[in-house]
N, C-alpha and C positions, 0 to 999 in steps of 0.2 A: 775410587770414590764414586758413590752412586749419586745420580742427580735425582732430587726429589721434586716432584711437580708441586707447585704451590696450589694450595686449596683456598678457596674463598669461604671464610667462616662467617662473614658478615651477611646477615639476611638482606635480601633486596627489598626495598619498599614495594608493597603490593598495590596500594592505592584503593580508591573506592569509586562509586558511581554517583557522586554528588551532582555533577553538572549534567549528566545524562538524566538523572531523576528530576532535576530542576526543569530541564527542557520538556521531557515527556509529561511531567506533572502540570506544567503551565499550559501546554496544548490541550490536555484532557480537561483540566479545570476550566479553561476558557471555553471549550466546547460545551461543557456542562452548564456553565454560566449563560452561554448564549441560548441554550435550550430552555433554561429557566426563564430568561428574559423574554424570549419569543412566546412561550406559553403563558406568560403573565400579561400578554397584550402589548408587549413592547417590540413586536416584530418590525420588519422594514416597512416603511410607509411609502406609498406611491408619491411621485413628484407633485401630483395634483392635490395632495393633502387627503383629508378625510379620515385621519387617524384619531382615535379617541384618546390616545395616550399623549399627554402634554409634555412628557419628558423624553428626550432623545438620548439622555445620558445612560449608557449601558453599564450601570453599576454592578449588575449581576455578572457581567462578563469580566470586568476588571477584578471584582472580588474573587471570581472563580480562578482567574489566572494567578492571583496572589496566593490564594489558599492552595491551589494545585502545585504551584512552584515550591511553596514552603514544605508541603507534605512530600513532594518528590525529592527535594533536597535532603530532608531528614531521613527518608527511607533509603535514599542512595548512599548516605554517609554510613549507614549500618550494613550495607551490602559490599563486602570486599570483592575486588576484582580478582579473578582467578583464571587460570588457563582452562580451556575445555579439556575434558578427559580424552585420552588418546583413543582415537577411533581408527579402525582399519581403513585404508584408502578404498574409494569406491572401485568396483570392478569395471572391467573394460566394457565399452558399449557393445551390444550384441551385433554381430556381423550380419545376422539375418533377422529381419523384422517379420518375415512371412508375407510381405506384400511386394508386388512389383511396383515400379514407379508409376505405371498407369493406374493401378489400383489405389495407390496412395494419393495420386492426383484426383481421382474420382471421389474418394472419401473426403479429402480436403475441400474439394469444390462444393460438396453437399454441406459440410459443416460451415464453410465460409459463406455460402449463399444463404443458409438458414440464419446465421448470425446477423448478416447484413439485412435480411428481410425483417428480422425482429427489430433491428435498429431503425429501419425505415418506417416501421409501424408505430414506434414510440417517439421518434424525433419530431419536434415542431408540431405536435398534434397528430402526426402520422395519419393523414386521411387516405393514404394508399394511392395518391394521385401519381401521374406519370413521373413527376420529378422525384418522388420517393422511390418508385420501383426501379428507376434507372441505375441506382447504386448497387442493386443485388448482383448483377454480373461481375462487378468489380470485386465483391466479396468472394464470389466463386473463383475468380481468377487468382486472387491472392491465396486462397485456400488450396487451389490446385498446385500452385508453385511450391508452397510450403509442404504440402502432403507428398508431392512427387519427389521433392528434395530429401525428405526424411526417410522415404521407403528404401529398403535395401534388400536385394535378393541374396 
C-alpha cells in the first residue's frame, strides 16, 4: 500500500493593503492639508500674537487626513497582497575593498569632517563661531572610525 501525501486544494486567503493604504493616505493627506493651510495664511502663530488669521481651526489638515485616509483605504482594498518574486540571494561581501584601514580612516575623516562642517554652518544660524567649529573634529573622528572599520585589505 502506498502512502499518498495530502495536498491542500483550498486556496489561502491573500488579503489586501487596506490598513496600510489608510495609514499612508492619512499621513500624506494630512501633510498636504497642512501645506494648503499654511500657504493660505493659517500657519503657526507666535505666542505674542500678530497673526491676521482669526481661525486656528486646521480644517484643511483634518479634511486632508480624512480624504487621504479614504483614498488610501480604497486603493489599498484593490491592491492584493502578494509575495515578492523570487530573487537570488545577494552575493558575499567582497573580501578586498582596495583600501587599507588607514586609507579608509582618512577618507572617512574627510567625509565626516565635511558633513559636520556643513552642519555647523547651517545649525542655529551657523555664524561659524568657535562653538560651531568645535564639533567638526567629532565628525572627523566618527568618520575615521567608520571608514577604518569598513576598509578591508
